N, C-alpha and C positions, 0 to 999 in steps of 0.2 A: 299424588294427585296430579292429574294431567289437565293442562289448560290449552285451549286453542287461541292463538294470538290473532287479534282482529286483522282482517284484510291481508293476511299473509299465507294462510293455509298451513302454517307450521304448528306443530304440537310441542309443548314444552312441559317438562315435569318439574314441579316445584317441591323442593324439600325444605321443610322448616322444622328443625328439632325443637321439641317443646322446652321452653326455658322457664316458663311460669304457667300459671293457670290461664293467662291470656297470651296465647302465642298466635303466630300467623295462621296456624291450622284452625284455630277457633273461628277465624273469619272466613275460611274456605277459599274458594276460587278468587273472590274479589281481592283478598289479601295477597294472593300469589301474583295477580296482575299488578297490584300496587307495588309489591316488592320488586317486580321486574321493571316497572317504570321508574321506581326510585333508583335502582341500580343503573339504568340507562341515563338518568339525570346526573348521577354522580360521575359517570364516565365522561359525559359531555362537559360537565363543569371542570373536570380534571384536564380535559383536552384544551380548554381555553386558558391561555396564559394571561395573567394580568400584568401589564407592563407599566411600571411606575414612570412618571415623567422625569426626564433628566433636568436638573436645575443647573442653568448656565449663567455666567456673568453677562454675556451679551448675545444678541441674535446672530446665529451663524450667517456667514456671507456665501453667496453663490460661488462655487468653485473651491471653497475652503475644504480642507481635509476634515472628514467627519466619519468616524467609525465607532459604532457602539456594539457591534455584534449583530446577532440575528434579530429581526423584527417579526413579531407574530401577526402583524396586520398589514393590509395593503390600502393604498389611497389612490383614487383616480386623479391623475394630475393633468390630463388632457383627454380628448376623445380616444378611447380604446388603449389607454396607457395606464397600467397599474404599477405602482412602485411600493417597496417596503417603506413604512412610515415610522417615525419616532416622535413621541410626544416630548416637547421641550417647554420649560417654564423659565422666563427671563423677567425678573422684577415683578412677579405676580401675574404676568400676561402669558397665556399659553399659545404655543405655536406647534405646527406639525412640520417636520423636516424629512425630506426624502433624499437619499443619496444613491449614487451610482459609482461603482468602482472606488468607493471611499471618499467621494467628493459630493458636496451639497449641490443638488440640481433643482430643488423645489422647496419653497418655504411658504407656509400658509397660516393665516390666523383667522379664527371665527370668534375670537374673544372680543367682547364689547369694550374691554379696557384698551385694546389696541388702537393706536392713532397713527395715521400716515403723516408724513411731513406736511401734507396739505391740510391736515386737521380733520380728515374724514375718519369715520368709524363704522363698524358693522351696524346696520340699521339706517345709515345715511341714505337719502333718496337719490335717484338718478339726477334730479335737478341740482342737488348739492355737488355731485360728481362733475357734472357738466360745467359748473362754475369754476372748478379747479383745473379743467383741461378742455382743449378743443377737439380731442380725439373722439371719434365716433364709436359706438358700441360694435363689437365684432362677435358674431355668433359662432360658437364651436359646437356643432350639432352633437347631441348625446351627452354633453358635459355642462356647458354654461355659456352665458354671454359675458364678455369681459370688456372693460374700458381701461386702457392704459393710462397711467398717471405720470406726470413729469418726474416723480421721485424714483421711478422704476417699479413701483408696486402696481398691481392691476386690481380693479374692483370686480368681483364676481357676482353675477345675478343668475339665479337658478329658477327655472319654471318646470312645468310638468314634463316636457320633452327635453329638458336641458336648456332650451332656448325659449324664453318667454316671447311670445309673438303678439304684438310688438311691445317693447318696453315703454312704459309710461313714465311721466315725470315723478310719479309717486312710488315707482318700483324701488325696493329696498336692497341695499348691498347685503349679501349673505356671507361673504368672506373676502379677504384680501390675499393676494399671492404674488410671488416672484418666481420665475422659473428660468433656467439657464438657456434653454432652446425653445422659443415659442413654436408650438405645433398647431397648425390650423387644419 
């Protein structure tokens, strides 16, 4: 049986040996398409690797040696900068850690259980952040608006274009991060 794949102009022959009274042949062309889609779905699922989070005793520090092998995912750590990312869990709180040449260069948390030394958490408002620091928000176009905190962490605010214009006092922190080299 020959099937024309939609929007491709390609013709494919579907072979389905009869296994029982109800085989793919019973359902005809529709079954052949479904079988092809099912095979494509299996291939894409097999191509995606599920990475288990690493359970650590403490949060890695910037510059610390950190090597876990290859990462299957990338994280944007500043405008136009993608790095391999590793999921890490410390005391039930999840973090994302990026490394370069075996050293930690970026740490991020979007976990609501995470607290900065200033007492801020994901979901805190800009007004709360401004009570903890006198630093003004800095827009990094295409990525986020950040506010640096005295502890070395930065609060990240994200809008449609990466920089919400303007931030209001009720704007919510989406993530906290630390990075080795600030890039503007």
